[in-house]
N, C-alpha and C positions, 0 to 999 in steps of 0.2 A: 835455302830453297829458292827455286826460280820464280818467275813472274806470277803474280796472282791471276785468278781466272778472269778478272775484268779486262785484262790485257787481251786475252783470247776473244772475249766478246767484242772488243773494239776492232780487232783484226778482222773478225767475221763481217763487221759492218762496212769496213773499207775495202774488203776483198774485191768487189765488183770494179773498183778503179784500177786494178792491177795492169790492165792493158794501156791505160793512159800513162801511168808511171813508166811502164816499159818503153813506150815510144819516146818519153822525155829523156831517157838515158842516151838517146842518140845525139842529144845536145852535149857538146864536149865536156863542159865543166860539170853538168848534171851527171853525166855518165861516170866521170871520175869519182864524184862524191858517192854515188850509190855503189860503185865497184869497191871502194875502200870500206864503206860502212857495212855492206851486206854480203860481199862476195870475195873479199880479200883472202887469199890462201886457199881458195876452193879448188877441188878437182873432183868432178862428178861424171858418171857415165850411165847411160841407159843399158840395161841388159835385155836382150831379145826375149820375148815370150818363148818358153821352151817349145810350145806347140808350133812355132813358126820355123823351127829347124827341120827343113824337109830333106836336105842333103848335108851330110857331115863329112868333111875331108879330114881324115886322120893321117897325119904325117909321122906319127911316132906312137909307141905304146902309151896307153892311158894309165896314169898312176892313181887316178881317183876311183872311188868305189864303183861308180856306174860304168857300164860298158860303152856308153856313148857320151859324147861331149854335150853337156847341157849348160846354158848360161846360169841357171839357178845354182850350179855348183859353186859359183863365186860367193853367193850369199851364204850358202850352207857352210862354206869354209870359214867365213868370218864369225858366224854364230858359234861354231865349234871352238874357235880361237879366243873369243872374247870372254872376259871374266864377269862382265856386267851386261845385262839385257833388260831393256825397258820397252814396253808396248803402250802406245797411246790408246786411249779408250775410244777414239774417234779419229777420222780423217778431217783435218782442218779444212782442206779444199772442198771436199764433198759436203761437209756440214754447212759451210758458208754459202754454197750454191743450192742446197736442198736437193742433192743428186737423187734421182729416182731409178737409175740404171745399175748402180754399183753400191755395195754395202758401205754405209757411212761408218759403221762400227769397226771396220778394218783399218786401224790407224797405222802410223809409221812405227817401225822398229828402230830403236836407238841402241847402239852398242858402245861400250866404253864407260870408264869411271864417271865422266861428266854427266852421263844420263841419270845418275843417282840423285842429282840435284834438281831434277824436274819436279815441279809442283805435283804432289801426289793426288791432287784432285783431277789431274789430266790423264793419268795413266797409272801403271803399276809395274814393278819388276817381275820378271818371269825367269823360269829355268831355261837351260839350253833346249830341252825337249819341247817346252812350251813355245819357245821362239821358232823352232823348226816347224812345229805344227801351225803356227800363225802364218809364216810365209807360204806354206803349202796351201792354206785356205785362200790366201790372197791370189796365188797363181790359179787356183781352181775357179776363182771368181772372175778371171780374165784380166787381172791387174798386172801392170808391167813394173818390174823393179827398177828403181833409180837409186844409185848407191854412190857413196863417197863422203868426202868432207864438205860440209855445207855451212858456212858461217851464218847464213840466214837463220838457221835453226837455233843457233846459240843466242841470236839477237831476240827473236820473238819468244823464246822460252826463258830468257834471262839467265843463262848458264854459261859455264866455261871451265877450263880452256877448251878451245875448239879442237886441238890436236888429239884430245882424248874422247872424241865423240865421232862416231860414224853413223850416218843416216842411211836407213834402208826404207825408202819411200815406195809406196805401191800406187802407181798412177793409173787413173782412168783417162780416156781420151776427151771426156766432156768437161771435167771440172778442174783438172790439174793446174796448179800454179804455173808449171813449166810450159804451158801453152803460150806463154809470153815470149818464149825464146826467139821466134821469128821477128819480134818487134824490138828487142833490146839492142844495145850497142854491140859492135863486133867484139870488143874486149870482154864483155860479160858472156856473150854467146860462146866464145872459144873455151870457156871453162867447162862446158858440157860436151862430152865426146861420146862416140860409140864404143862398144867393147872392141878391144884389139882383135884383129883377124876376122871380123864380121863383114860379109859382103852381101848386099841385097841387089838382085838383078831381075829384070823383066824378061820373060821367055817368049817364045813364039806363040804360046797359047793365049796371049793377051788379045782380047777382042775390043778393047777400048770402051768397056761398059761404064767406067767411071766410079765403080763402087769403092775403089781405093782412095778416092779424093773426097769422099763425103764424111767430113769430121772424123777422119781416121788418123791422119799424120800430125804429130805434135809440131813438126817443123815446117809444115806446108811444103814438103820437099818433093811431092809427087803431083804430076799433072797429066792431062791427056793432050797429046800433040800428034797431029796427023793420024788420029784413030788408034793411038797406042799410048800406054802409060810410060812416062819418062820420069826417072828418079834423079834428083839433083845431088850435088855434093853436100847439101845441107842435111841429108839423111843421117839420123843418129842410130839406125839399126834396131829400132824397138820391135820390129816384126809385125806390127798391127796390119800393115797392108798385105802381108803374106796370109795371115789367118782370116782376113776379111775378104779376100778375093774369091768370088764364087767359081772361078775357072782354074784355080790353083796355078795361076800364070806368073806368080812372083816367087822366086827362090831366095832363101836366106842360107848362106853357107858359113861355116866356122872352120878355120884352118887348124883343126886338131886340138889336142889337149894343151898345146903350148899357148893357145889363146887364153885359156882359163888361167894359166900360170902368169901370163903377162898382165892380165887384168888385176889379179891379186897383188902382184908386185907393185903395180902403179898405185893402187889404193894404200898399200902398206907404207909408201913413202910419205903419205900425208896424215895418217892416223896411227895412234898408239892405243891398242885395245887391252894391254896388260894392266 
C-alpha cells in the first residue's frame, strides 16, 4: 500500500510554498536534484479543452468514433486500453488551496497496475465506464486534462513502478500545481508539452481587452502588446484563452486525426497500461 494519509496532510500544509521551490530549481544543482527526484523519465502534455476547438483541419479520414477531432479522444483511448482504473476522492491541489470555483471532489484519474497500490483511504478503483463518466464530469466542470507519465505522483503517493502508471489530471487555472511551470528550470519545463498538431493564434477580431491575461494562462504565455493579444512560444495549447475570450478572437486548430494518433503514440512510449 502507498503512503499513509498523514503524508497527504503534510503536502497540503506545504503546498503554498510550491512557487518558492519552483524558482529554486533555476539554481543549477538544485534544479538537477529536483529533476532527478521528482521528474526523471517524465513526459506530460496538456490537452486542449474540447470547447476551445473552433476550427478543425482534417487532413485524412478519422478512424475514431466521433466525426470530429477532439482532444478528449486521447484520454478516452487510454481509459479503454487500461486494465486498471483508479479515481482519487479529491483533487490535492484544490483541496490544499480551498478552491471555491471548481469541484474539489473531482480528483485525478490514474491508469495502470501501479494505481492499485494507492492508499485506499485516498480513492477507489472504478470500471472503464465509471472512468469515462468521471472525465466527462471534469470536462463539463471546465477542467483541462493534463496527461502522461509523472514521477511526482509516484513519490507523493508512495507507489511504483512509474512505467505502469499514467496520470490523468484535471486542472483548474487557479489552484493547479502546474502553475509553477513559468518559474521552474528549463530542463523541467521542457518535460511538459502541448498536444501534437495544436496551434493557437490571435485573429483580427482581437480588441486588446486583456480578458485572456487575467489568471487564464498556466504558462503566462499571453500578453497585450500594442493593443493586441500576443501568444509566445511558451503556450502549451490548453485552450483557456480561447474559451475565455469574450470576442472569440483566438482560434485553436488541430491538424486532423493524425494529431490524436501522435499524442497517443508519444504517451505509449512512456507508460505500460496492460
